[in-house]
C-alpha positions as CSV (number, residue, x, y, z in Angstrom):
1,X,-8.4,-8.2,17.1
2,X,-6.3,-10.5,19.2
3,X,-6.2,-13.7,16.7
4,X,-5.9,-11.2,13.6
5,X,-2.3,-10.0,15.8
6,X,-1.4,-12.8,16.5
7,X,-1.1,-13.7,13.3
8,X,0.5,-11.1,12.2
9,X,3.0,-12.0,14.8
10,X,3.2,-15.8,13.4
11,X,3.9,-14.3,10.2
12,X,6.8,-11.8,11.5
13,X,4.9,-8.9,10.6
14,X,4.6,-7.6,14.5
15,X,6.2,-8.0,17.6
16,X,5.4,-8.1,21.2
17,X,6.0,-4.1,22.8
18,X,7.0,-2.4,25.6
19,X,6.8,0.9,24.0
20,X,6.0,3.7,26.6
21,X,3.1,4.7,24.3
22,X,0.4,3.0,22.2
23,X,-2.2,3.7,19.8
24,X,-6.1,2.1,20.4
25,X,-7.2,-0.5,18.2
26,X,-10.8,-0.8,17.7
27,X,-13.1,-2.7,14.9
28,X,-16.0,-1.2,12.8
29,X,-18.1,-2.7,10.3
30,X,-17.6,-2.8,6.7
31,X,-20.4,-2.0,4.2
32,X,-20.1,-5.7,3.4
33,X,-21.2,-6.8,7.0
34,X,-17.6,-8.2,7.7
35,X,-15.3,-6.2,10.4
36,X,-11.9,-3.8,9.8
37,X,-9.8,-3.9,12.5
38,X,-8.9,0.3,12.7
39,X,-5.8,1.5,14.9
40,X,-6.4,5.2,15.8
41,X,-2.7,6.6,14.7
42,X,-4.4,10.4,15.9
43,X,-1.3,11.4,17.9
44,X,1.3,10.0,16.2
45,X,-0.4,11.2,12.9
46,X,-0.5,15.0,14.2
47,X,3.0,15.1,15.2
48,X,4.0,13.5,11.7
49,X,5.8,15.7,9.0
50,X,3.6,15.3,5.7
51,X,5.9,13.9,3.1
52,X,6.5,15.5,0.0
53,X,5.4,12.8,-2.3
54,X,3.1,14.0,-4.6
55,X,0.3,11.4,-5.4
56,X,-0.6,11.4,-9.5
57,X,-3.7,13.5,-10.1
58,X,-6.4,10.8,-12.0
59,X,-6.8,13.7,-14.7
60,X,-3.5,13.7,-16.0
61,X,-2.8,9.8,-15.9
62,X,-6.2,9.7,-17.8
63,X,-4.3,12.1,-20.3
64,X,-1.5,10.1,-20.4
65,X,-3.6,7.2,-21.2
66,X,-5.7,8.7,-24.2
67,X,-5.7,7.1,-27.4
68,X,-4.9,3.4,-25.2
69,X,-8.1,0.9,-26.1
70,X,-7.0,-2.1,-23.6
71,X,-6.4,-1.2,-20.1
72,X,-5.2,-3.9,-16.9
73,X,-5.5,-2.8,-13.6
74,X,-3.5,-4.4,-10.6
75,X,-5.2,-4.0,-7.2
76,X,-2.1,-3.9,-5.0
77,X,-4.4,-5.1,-1.5
78,X,-2.6,-4.8,1.5
79,X,0.0,-3.4,-0.3
80,X,1.4,-1.6,2.8
81,X,2.2,-4.8,4.9
82,X,5.5,-4.9,2.0
83,X,7.3,-2.2,3.5
84,X,9.7,-2.8,6.2
85,X,9.3,0.1,9.0
86,X,12.5,1.5,10.0
87,X,13.8,0.5,13.5
88,X,13.5,3.9,15.3
89,X,9.6,4.0,14.2
90,X,8.3,0.7,15.2
91,X,7.9,1.7,19.1
92,X,5.7,4.3,17.7
93,X,3.3,1.7,15.7
94,X,2.7,0.3,18.9
95,X,-0.9,-0.7,19.1
96,X,-3.0,-1.8,22.3
97,X,-6.1,-4.3,21.8
98,X,-9.0,-4.3,24.4
99,X,-8.0,-7.3,25.7
100,X,-4.7,-5.6,26.9
101,X,-2.1,-7.4,24.4
102,X,0.5,-4.3,23.3
103,X,1.8,-5.0,19.5
104,X,4.1,-2.9,17.5
105,X,4.3,-2.9,13.5
106,X,7.4,-4.3,12.1
107,X,5.7,-3.4,8.8
108,X,4.1,-0.5,7.6
109,X,0.4,-0.3,8.9
110,X,-2.4,0.8,7.9
111,X,-3.1,4.1,9.2
112,X,-0.6,6.1,9.4
113,X,-1.1,9.5,7.6
114,X,2.3,9.0,5.0
115,X,1.5,5.6,4.4
116,X,0.0,6.7,0.9
117,X,2.7,8.5,-0.3
118,X,5.4,6.0,1.2
119,X,3.6,3.3,-1.0
120,X,3.2,5.2,-3.9
121,X,6.9,6.7,-4.1
122,X,8.0,3.2,-3.9
123,X,5.8,1.4,-6.5
124,X,6.7,4.7,-8.8
125,X,9.8,3.5,-8.3
126,X,9.5,0.2,-8.7
127,X,7.7,0.9,-12.3
128,X,9.7,3.7,-13.4
129,X,11.9,1.7,-15.9
130,X,8.1,0.9,-17.4
131,X,6.6,4.1,-17.1
132,X,5.9,4.5,-20.9
133,X,3.2,1.8,-20.2
134,X,2.7,1.3,-16.9
135,X,0.5,4.4,-15.0
136,X,0.4,4.3,-11.3
137,X,-2.4,5.6,-9.4
138,X,-3.4,5.6,-5.4
139,X,-7.2,5.0,-5.4
140,X,-8.3,6.0,-2.1
141,X,-11.7,4.1,-0.8
142,X,-13.4,5.7,2.0
143,X,-10.1,4.8,4.8
144,X,-8.7,2.2,2.6
145,X,-5.9,2.0,0.0
146,X,-5.4,0.8,-3.3
147,X,-2.5,1.3,-5.8
148,X,-3.7,0.3,-8.9
149,X,-1.5,-0.3,-11.9
150,X,-2.6,0.9,-14.9
151,X,-1.1,-0.8,-17.9
152,X,-2.6,0.6,-21.1
153,X,-1.4,-0.1,-24.7
154,X,-2.3,0.4,-28.1
155,X,-0.9,-2.3,-30.8
156,X,1.5,-4.9,-30.7
157,X,3.7,-5.2,-27.6
158,X,7.2,-3.9,-28.5
159,X,8.7,-7.5,-27.9
160,X,6.6,-8.7,-30.5
161,X,4.5,-11.3,-28.6
162,X,0.6,-9.8,-28.6
163,X,-1.2,-6.9,-27.7
164,X,-0.5,-5.9,-24.0
165,X,0.5,-9.5,-23.2
166,X,4.1,-8.6,-22.9
167,X,3.4,-5.9,-21.3
168,X,1.3,-7.7,-18.1
169,X,3.8,-10.1,-18.1
170,X,7.0,-7.7,-17.9
171,X,4.8,-5.8,-15.1
172,X,3.7,-8.7,-13.0
173,X,7.5,-10.3,-13.1
174,X,8.5,-6.5,-11.6
175,X,6.6,-6.9,-8.8
176,X,8.1,-10.5,-8.2
177,X,11.2,-9.0,-8.2
178,X,10.5,-6.1,-5.9
179,X,12.5,-2.8,-5.6
180,X,16.6,-3.0,-6.4
């Protein structure tokens, strides 16, 4: 646990904390036998006003893709770590480890109740100019969230470079650019 957080510290994702409150951290075994670190943000989540951003419904997305014959998917693992926390919220993300270390997240950690909606809103806005061929869907898989960018198309890409190649290139370039 400490090694994971020390690595996040070296990457500039967490900092030492002096917050008067913290959430406990523990590990759970994943189905594949590896360990996953969890933060028990129960009290923080209970005091959080739920985000009003809706998560797109899977059936609506499937209807939007009716008639498409080729699909690409992007699994944005650890996507929350791309979102900076507001300075005022950073002390609230303080986590303690069994060894007595106290850290606070500078980027959005997994486990915050509004993290899926916040991340979904960012990616929806990011791909808004491409919504005719990019559908985003947040797939909640147990305690892990993954956002899939579904890129359906039929026929040739608008730029004429070949079926779908342009769409994937455009979506990859947009991801590399990040939000405006």
